[in-house]
Structures are given as C-alpha cells and as structure tokens.
C-alpha positions, 0 to 999 in steps of 0.5 A: 366969660371968665373961668371965675364966672363958671360954677364949679368944674375947677379941675377940668378948667385947670386942665384946659388952661394948662393945655392952652399955656403949653400950646396943646389946643386940639383944632376940633373939640366937643364939650359934652355935658348934660343940661345945667352942667355949664358946658357952654359957660366953660366953653366961653371961658375957654375961648376967652382964655385962648384969645386973651393977650395977657392971660394969667395962670388961672384965668383970662385977664378980663382987661385986654382988648380981646377980653373986653370984646369977649365980654360983649361977645363982639370979638371979630375972630370969635364966631358962634353957631346955634339952632334957630327957627327957619322963620327967624333967620337964614344964618346965625349972624342975623340973630347975634343981637339976641345971642349977645343979650341972652347968653351973658344974662344966662350962660346956663340956658337950655334949648327951650329957653333959647327958642322962647327968647327967639319967640319961635312960635312953636317952630323947631330950631335947626342948623341949616345948610345956609348956616353951614356955608356961612361957617365955611366962608367965615372960617376961610378968612385969616384972623383979624386980631387974635392968634386963633379964630374960633367957631363955637357951635352950640347944640350940634345935635340940631345939625342934620346931614347937611353938616357933612359939608363941614367935615373937611373943615373940621378935619383939615382946618385952615391954620390957627382955626379952632372948631368947638362943639358944645352938646348935650346928647352924643347920640344925636350928633352926626357920627361923621363929625364925632369921629373928627373931634376930641371929646371932653366930658363935662360932669354934673356940677358939684353940690358945694359949688351950686350951693355957694352960687345960690348963697352968693346970689342971695337966693337962699340961706345955707341950709336951703342952698345945701338941700337944693344943691343935693336935689338938683343932681348937678343941674344948675338950671334945676337948682334955680327952679327949686330955689324959686320954690319958696318954703316948699311951695310945691310940697302941699299940692304934690301931697294932695294930688298923690293923696287923691290918686292913691285914694281913687278920689278921681273927682277931686284929682280932676278938680285939682288938675283943673285948678293947678293948670292955671298956675302958669307955664313957668310954675308948672315947669318948676312943679314937675321938676320938683315931682322928679326930685321927690320921686327920685328921693323916694326911690333911693330912700330905702338905701340912703335916707340920710342923703336925700337932701330934703327938708324934715317935712319933705323927708317925712312925706317921702318916708311914708310915700316910699312904702307905696311907690317902692312896692312893685317898682312904681317909682320908675314909671312915675319918674318917666311920666313926670319927665314926659309931662315936663317935656310937654309943658316946655313945648306949650302943651295943654296943662289941663290935659297933661295933669288930668291924664297923669291923674288917671294914670297915677290912680291906676298905678298907686293901688 
C-alpha cells in the first residue's frame, strides 16, 4: 500500500511522511478514525514508507525489496494483529493467508466484512491472550531486514484486559520497535493502553476525493459521484454501497414504505416488509444505509436544502417528507431505528422481523 493508493487525507499523509524523514516516529501510536475513513489504508501506507529503503519525498518507491514485500504483505519485520473468532485460530498468524487476500482487495473493509471473510459462523472476534503472548515473542526478536520492526494492530477495541500484558512492551519497546494501533472507537480501548500511545485522529474523507475515486473506478458519472460523495459523509464504504444503488433503486421502495406507514395501511406495510425481506442481505444493508442518508437529509433540509447532495427526485421527496418528520423532531428516532436495523442485518438478523417491527414503530411515529 502506498500513500498514492489512499483516498484523500493528503494533509495528514504529508505530516506523517515529514515525521519519518525527520526521524520523528513515536514508538506507540493510535490511528483513530471512523469506519470508511481509511485509517487502516493510511496505516499500511505509513508502515511501507517507514520500511522503504529508497523512499521519495511524497511516497514509498514501490520497487525496492521492502516495498515489494509490503505489496504482498510478507515483509518479515511487519507483523499484524486483528480480531478473529476462537473457532478459527489461536493466533493471528494462522489467518495471515486470509488477511493477505482480503486487505489488498479492500483496505477499507470493516469488522463485519472481515468476520464474513473468515466465515465466523456468527461467533464474535477478539484478540485473545495467546495472541498477546505471540506479539511479545515476535517483537522480542531483532529486525531481519528493516531498520524498524512494526506491529500493526487493527481494531484494538477487541482487546480485553488480557491486553495489559502488552503495557510494558508499548511503554518501553525494544530498540527500533513500533507499535501502531488502528481503531474506530476510542471508548472501547483499554485506558491503560490509550495512555501509552500518541493519538492521530483520521478525519472523514473529503467529498472531492471520494467522488474522484468513484469516477476513477468507472462506478459513476461526475454528477452522481458528487451526489454520492456528499451523502456518504466521508465514509468510503458507504459511498460504495450507495454507488451500487443504480438509478435511485432504493428511493421507490422507501417512498412506498413510508407512505404505507404514514397512512396507517399496516396490511400493506406488512406485505411490503414480507416482499422486501427477500432481496438479500447485501441489498438490505444498502437499503438501510440509504434510509439513513435520506433521514439525515430530511433533518438538515430546513437549514441547507441546497447542500443535500440529492437527485431532483430525491430532493422533491425529502422536501415533502421533511414537513412530516421534522414536526416534533421525529427524525432522530427514525435515524436511530434505521441504524439499529442496519446493525442487526449486518449480524444476520431475520429481515422479515426487522422490517415488520420497524413498520409498526414507524406507523405509530408518523402521525
């Protein structure tokens, strides 16, 4: 991974590169950014730049032996740790083949995508004590090829109290040893670890950068790319989901559903839920992400309608729907409900039950 592969984040990337060139590399760091911000992609590019033997001012060279090994994620001085289900492995190295397959294909992946790739069978991932001991062992060795050996731990939120065995390593690491955490939720990280690392906040990706990437991959035209980027709120994964929603395919079912609920036509709302539950998990995930963006647009519409990033058809619907939703601040409840529904679908919840339950709640709310 090179900095040129990272979507946006140019100002932050420049600061990171400058620190490396000037020899200012903190031994314990935390890259904190929300899902879809590219915190993992940025961390991978940063590590490749640190270990590049022919680094340029703006990027790693991509050609030296170190860069070629980073490309295949096989550098002997680059170690990875991540959550995994207990039924799949004892330590992360046993899952390196899957890691080397999934991360290059989608360095912006989230926890759910990773668990699905591991076929977790609905078991939760964590970073167990055996993995912590493996980290201690691996980082006690001298670097094989690079000046630095690096541990990149993705999602340290899944590291429980057993992570305290790593405290001394983080605080007083062996010479030329770097410890890099990549996280989404600061509140779920052990405070004893937080106090020992330097925090770098990764902001949401700029709209222009997301739009350029969507157009570069041929996913959308310029107008749609700009609209999707604005709706994605800096989340590249969300932008990809919305880009798959060709020709506003989610607008019509959403509009029909809201109409049934508002008019208290519960029989039609339930029938709609029964039918739409059959679209499949991935499409339903995209639908609920779309619901979130429409409700967000509804809530901000009275204040900045011209910046909603919606198509004309969506804009017309939002303008009318906002008169209902923004009365008595119903939008916040709807947003929370759709967010919970997306979470449940992500974890293989029953689609028919989720949609039917939402139909009754929305019918009571939209009056």
